PALUMVO-299841 format. One record per residue (C-alpha): residue in three letters; x, y, z. Coordinates in steps of 0.5 Angstrom, whole numbers, padded with zeros to 4 digits, always signed. Each point is the difference from the previous one (the first is absolute). Example, Ala and Ser with C-alpha at 12.3 -4.5 7.8 and 13.67 -1.06 7.14 Angstrom:
% residues 2
ala+0025-0009+0016ser+0002+0007-0002
% end
This chain:
% residues 340
unk+0214+0229+0186unk-0001+0007+0001unk-0002+0004+0006unk-0007+0002-0003unk-0007-0002+0003unk-0002-0006-0004unk+0007-0003+0002unk-0001+0002+0007unk-0006-0004+0000unk+0003-0006-0003unk+0005+0000+0005unk-0005+0001+0006unk-0003-0006-0003unk+0006-0004+0000unk+0001+0002+0007unk-0007-0002+0002unk+0001-0007-0003unk+0007-0001+0004unk+0005+0002-0005unk+0006+0004+0001unk+0001+0007-0003unk+0006+0005+0000unk-0002+0007+0001unk+0003+0007+0001unk+0000+0004+0006unk+0004+0006+0002unk+0005-0004+0003unk+0002-0006-0004unk-0004-0005-0004unk-0004-0005+0004unk-0002-0007-0001unk-0007+0000+0002unk-0005-0006+0002unk-0007+0000+0004unk+0003+0001+0007unk-0006-0004+0003unk+0002-0006-0005unk+0005-0004+0003unk+0001-0004-0006unk+0001+0006-0004unk+0005+0003+0005unk+0004-0007+0000unk+0001+0001-0007unk+0003+0007+0001unk+0005-0004+0005unk+0001-0005-0006unk+0001+0005-0005unk+0005+0004+0004unk+0004-0005+0003unk-0002+0003+0007unk+0000-0003+0007unk-0007-0002+0002unk+0001+0004+0007unk+0002+0006-0003unk-0006+0005+0000unk-0003+0004-0006unk-0003+0006+0000unk-0008+0001-0001unk-0002+0006-0005unk-0007+0003+0001unk-0004+0005-0004unk+0000+0007+0003unk-0007-0001+0002unk+0001-0007+0003unk-0003-0002+0007unk+0007-0001+0004unk-0004-0003+0006unk-0002-0006-0005unk+0008-0001+0000unk+0002+0002+0007unk-0002-0002+0007unk+0001+0007+0002unk+0002+0007-0003unk+0004+0004+0005unk-0001+0007+0000unk+0007+0001-0002unk-0002-0004-0006unk-0006+0004-0002unk+0004+0006+0000unk+0006-0003-0004unk-0005-0002-0005unk-0003+0007-0001unk+0007+0003+0000unk+0003-0005-0005unk-0005-0005-0004unk+0000-0001-0005unk+0007+0000+0000unk+0006-0004+0001unk-0001-0002+0007unk-0002-0007+0003unk-0003-0001+0007unk+0001-0006+0004unk-0006-0001+0004unk-0003-0006+0004unk-0004-0005-0006unk-0007-0001+0001unk-0002-0007+0001unk-0003-0002-0006unk+0006+0003-0005unk+0004-0006-0002unk+0007+0000+0004unk+0003-0002-0007unk+0001+0007-0001unk+0004+0001+0006unk+0004-0006+0000unk-0004-0003+0006unk+0001+0006+0004unk-0006+0004+0004unk+0001+0006-0004unk-0001+0003-0007unk+0003+0005-0004unk-0004+0005-0003unk+0001+0005-0006unk-0004+0005-0004unk+0004+0001-0007unk+0000+0007-0003unk+0001-0003-0007unk-0006+0002-0005unk+0000-0007-0003unk+0001-0004+0007unk-0006+0004+0002unk-0004-0001-0006unk+0002-0008+0001unk-0002+0000+0007unk-0007+0004-0001unk-0001-0005-0005unk+0002-0007+0004unk-0006-0002+0004unk-0004+0007-0001unk+0006+0003+0004unk-0002-0004+0006unk+0006-0005-0001unk+0008+0000+0002unk+0006-0002-0005unk+0005-0003+0004unk+0006+0003-0004unk+0008-0001+0001unk+0004+0003-0005unk+0000-0004-0007unk+0007-0003+0000unk+0003-0006+0002unk+0001+0000+0008unk+0006+0004+0002unk+0001+0003-0007unk+0000+0007-0002unk-0007+0003+0000unk-0003+0002-0007unk-0002+0007-0001unk-0003-0001-0007unk-0004-0006-0004unk+0006-0002-0004unk+0004-0001+0007unk-0006-0005+0002unk+0001-0003-0007unk+0007-0001+0000unk+0000-0003+0007unk-0005-0005-0001unk+0001-0002-0008unk-0005-0005-0002unk-0004+0000+0007unk-0006+0004-0004unk-0006-0002-0003unk-0005-0006+0000unk+0006-0005+0002unk+0003+0004+0005unk-0001+0002+0007unk-0001+0008-0002unk-0005+0001-0005unk+0000+0007-0001unk+0004+0007+0001unk-0003+0007+0000unk+0005+0005-0003unk+0000+0006+0004unk+0007+0003-0002unk+0006+0001+0005unk-0002+0000+0007unk+0001+0007+0003unk+0003-0001+0007unk+0004-0006-0002unk+0001-0003+0007unk-0005-0004+0004unk-0004+0003+0005unk+0001+0002+0007unk-0002-0006+0005unk-0002+0003+0007unk-0003-0005+0005unk-0006+0002+0004unk-0002-0007+0002unk+0004+0001+0007unk-0001+0007+0002unk-0002-0002+0008unk+0007-0003+0000unk+0005+0003-0005unk-0004+0006-0003unk+0001+0001-0007unk+0006-0004-0003unk+0003+0002-0007unk+0001-0007-0003unk+0003+0002-0007unk+0001+0008-0002unk-0002+0002-0007unk-0002+0007-0003unk-0004+0002+0006unk+0005+0001+0005unk+0000-0001+0008unk+0000+0007+0001unk-0006+0001-0005unk-0004-0005+0004unk+0002+0003+0007unk-0003+0007-0002unk-0006-0003-0001unk-0001-0005+0006unk+0004+0004+0005unk+0006-0005+0001unk+0006-0003-0004unk-0001-0007-0002unk+0005-0005+0004unk+0005-0005-0004unk-0002-0007+0000unk+0000-0004+0006unk+0001-0008+0000unk-0007-0001+0001unk-0002+0004-0006unk-0005-0003-0005unk+0004-0003-0007unk-0002+0005-0005unk+0002+0000-0008unk+0007+0002-0002unk+0003+0000+0007unk+0005-0006-0001unk+0007+0002+0000unk+0001-0002-0007unk-0005+0003-0005unk-0001+0004-0006unk+0006-0003-0003unk+0003+0000-0007unk+0003-0007-0002unk+0007+0004-0001unk+0003+0001+0007unk+0000+0007+0002unk+0005+0005+0004unk-0002+0006+0003unk+0006+0005+0000unk+0000+0007+0004unk+0001+0006-0005unk+0007+0002+0002unk+0002-0007-0001unk-0004-0001-0007unk+0006+0002-0005unk+0005-0004+0004unk-0004-0007+0000unk-0002+0001-0007unk+0007+0001-0002unk+0003-0006+0004unk-0006-0005-0003unk+0002+0002-0007unk+0007-0001+0001unk-0002-0007+0003unk-0003-0001-0007unk-0007+0000+0003unk-0006+0002-0004unk-0005+0004+0004unk-0006+0004+0000unk-0001+0007+0003unk-0006+0003+0003unk+0002+0007+0003unk-0004+0007+0001unk+0006+0005+0001unk+0005+0002-0006unk+0002-0006-0005unk+0007-0003+0000unk+0005+0001-0005unk+0002-0007+0000unk-0003-0006-0004unk-0006-0005+0002unk-0004-0005-0003unk-0006+0004+0001unk-0003+0006+0005unk-0006+0003+0002unk-0001+0007+0003unk-0006+0001+0005unk-0002+0007+0002unk+0003+0002+0006unk-0007+0001+0004unk-0003-0006+0004unk-0007+0000-0004unk+0004+0000-0007unk+0005-0005+0002unk-0005-0004+0003unk-0004+0000-0006unk+0005-0002-0005unk+0004-0005+0005unk-0003-0007-0002unk+0000+0002-0007unk+0007+0002+0000unk+0002-0007+0004unk-0004-0004-0005unk+0004+0004-0006unk+0007-0001+0003unk-0002-0008+0002unk-0001-0001-0007unk+0007+0002-0002unk+0003-0006+0002unk+0006+0003+0005unk+0003-0003+0006unk-0002+0006+0004unk-0005+0005+0001unk+0003+0006+0004unk-0005+0005+0003unk+0002+0007+0002unk-0003+0000+0007unk-0005+0005+0001unk+0000+0005+0006unk-0002-0003+0007unk-0005+0005+0002unk-0007-0002+0002unk-0003+0002-0007unk+0004-0005-0003unk-0002-0006+0005unk-0004-0004-0005unk+0005+0000-0005unk+0006-0002+0004unk-0005-0005+0003unk-0001-0003-0007unk+0007+0001-0002unk+0003-0004+0007unk-0005-0006-0001unk+0002+0000-0008unk+0008+0000+0002unk-0001-0005+0006unk+0002-0006-0003unk+0006+0003-0004unk+0003+0002+0007unk+0008+0000-0001unk-0001+0000-0008unk+0005+0005-0001unk+0006-0003+0004unk-0001-0006-0004unk+0000+0003-0007unk+0006+0004+0001
% end
């Protein structure tokens, strides 16, 4: 299925009938369902293997009436929408009473986002005449590396497509421009907590602060559950180790001497020793994010013992990337010591 208008209309009809459609956004590809159809949303959870209490984000068209979805829209939310929508910013607001809690994992809040990708916007405008919303987590199995191309979605779900599968269609919009998931900002508890950054992304905390006049705080124990915030997430099947640039060459040499097959993801100058596969990413945050998930998938496919990742800088511009890498490596803690 291509990304052109006739296929977009066909995809909209599938969604309106309760089916699932994978579609591109500027962040990653999403697996979409009618956000007001609890049975359709349940099929997203079934296809992904996602826990039912883990909320999804509702994607809306640029012209959408946000008041339909949210019980209230604080001034800060309106200001941020004007500054960053359409774009990779999800706002957590109090959920309107008539919106099913299937999209929020049973919570009284809802995550809303207006994507900037032209195919996503065309689909949202065609779906229910632009008046609906699409619940759309990333189009991958729960906890795995998010897809940034249509082929990644096909690779992830295999034969789950078509008339006999849960996923009825894919819209191909090319490679996602941003490459990591949206920034998630909680505005549902402003009176008690102020704005809270639940997940960093392309839009930084500093950019948010420049718009609303205050820096978002870090998540507290009572923060709403949100997409992609579990300790282990965004992980390839192969174990992952983050290694500082200054220790990278020595670590790779030790692994090589121990007979381990490794793949390497780096952003600095290449190493002079042999590895089973490697991928060089740009040394800029935007460029690195754009290629990160494709690199993880490519290195995962080689069939090695370990994916070694040169740890990026720790400054604020890299916050979203370091968040994803930390979660990807969470379940591989101590892997270097075990392999050496």
